[in-house]
C-alpha positions in Angstrom: -36.9 165.5 60.4 -39.7 166.2 62.8 -40.1 164.6 66.2 -43.1 162.5 65.2 -41.1 160.9 62.4 -38.1 160.3 64.7 -40.4 158.6 67.2 -42.0 156.3 64.7 -38.7 155.4 63.2 -37.5 154.5 66.7 -40.6 152.2 66.9 -39.5 150.6 63.6 -36.1 149.8 65.2 -37.7 148.7 68.5 -40.1 146.2 66.9 -37.4 145.0 64.4 -35.0 144.4 67.3 -37.7 142.4 69.1 -38.2 140.2 66.0 -34.5 139.6 65.8 -34.4 138.7 69.6 -37.2 136.2 69.1 -35.4 134.7 66.2 -32.4 133.8 68.3 -34.4 130.7 69.4 -33.1 127.8 67.3 -35.5 127.0 64.5 -37.9 129.6 65.7 -40.0 129.4 62.6 -41.0 125.8 63.5 -42.6 126.9 66.8 -46.1 128.3 66.4 -46.0 130.7 69.3 -42.6 132.2 68.3 -43.7 132.5 64.7 -46.9 134.2 65.7 -44.9 136.6 67.9 -42.4 137.3 65.0 -45.3 138.0 62.6 -47.0 140.3 65.1 -43.8 142.3 65.5 -43.3 142.5 61.7 -46.8 143.9 61.5 -45.8 146.5 64.1 -42.7 147.4 62.1 -45.1 148.1 59.1 -47.5 150.1 61.2 -44.7 152.3 62.6 -43.4 152.8 59.0 -46.9 153.8 57.8 -46.9 156.5 60.5 -43.8 158.2 59.2 -44.3 161.0 56.7 -43.3 160.7 53.1 -40.6 163.2 53.8 -39.3 161.3 56.8 -39.2 158.0 54.8 -37.3 159.8 52.0 -34.6 160.7 54.4 -33.9 157.0 54.9 -33.0 156.2 51.4 -32.4 152.8 49.9 -35.2 151.2 51.9 -38.0 149.6 50.0 -40.7 151.3 52.1 -43.5 150.0 50.0 -42.4 146.4 50.9 -41.9 147.3 54.5 -45.4 148.7 54.8 -47.0 146.2 52.4 -45.9 143.1 54.3 -48.6 143.9 56.9 -51.4 143.3 54.5 -49.8 140.0 53.3 -49.5 138.7 56.9 -53.0 139.9 58.0 -55.0 138.9 54.9 -53.2 135.8 53.9 -52.1 134.5 57.3 -52.7 130.8 56.5 -50.7 131.1 53.3 -47.6 132.8 54.6 -44.3 131.5 53.1 -42.1 130.9 56.2 -39.0 131.0 54.0 -39.8 134.5 52.9 -40.4 135.5 56.6 -37.0 133.9 57.5 -35.4 136.1 54.8 -37.1 139.2 56.2 -35.9 138.4 59.7 -32.3 137.4 58.8 -31.6 139.9 55.9 -34.1 142.6 55.5 -34.7 143.7 59.1 -31.1 143.9 60.1 -30.4 146.1 57.1 -33.5 148.2 57.8 -32.4 148.7 61.4 -28.9 149.7 60.4 -30.1 152.2 57.8 -32.7 153.8 60.1 -30.2 154.0 63.1 -27.7 155.7 60.8 -30.2 158.3 59.7 -31.5 158.9 63.3 -28.0 159.2 64.7 -27.0 161.7 62.0 -30.2 163.7 62.5 -29.7 163.9 66.2 -26.2 165.3 65.8 -27.7 168.3 63.9 
């Protein structure tokens, strides 16, 4: 994997970690400022994923990259109609799994 892909995958982790940090606030989804911050960081996860080459994404298997990248458009273009329950699932299930998979691949890549 090239350095540009590694850097962008590190950005995926960084922004996802920030989302999960924001979500430590009790009932974070009920607080407009926190929800806005979470959504912005999810957009940044998607943007970082879009910057990774197809080859780099392929090295991180079992990730629905089309969904990771596609959520940006849903947030940006349908902001007033966002289903908060779906976002909660992204934050509590999808992002932790994504971070784990990306970290695993980056750790293995750096050992080579």
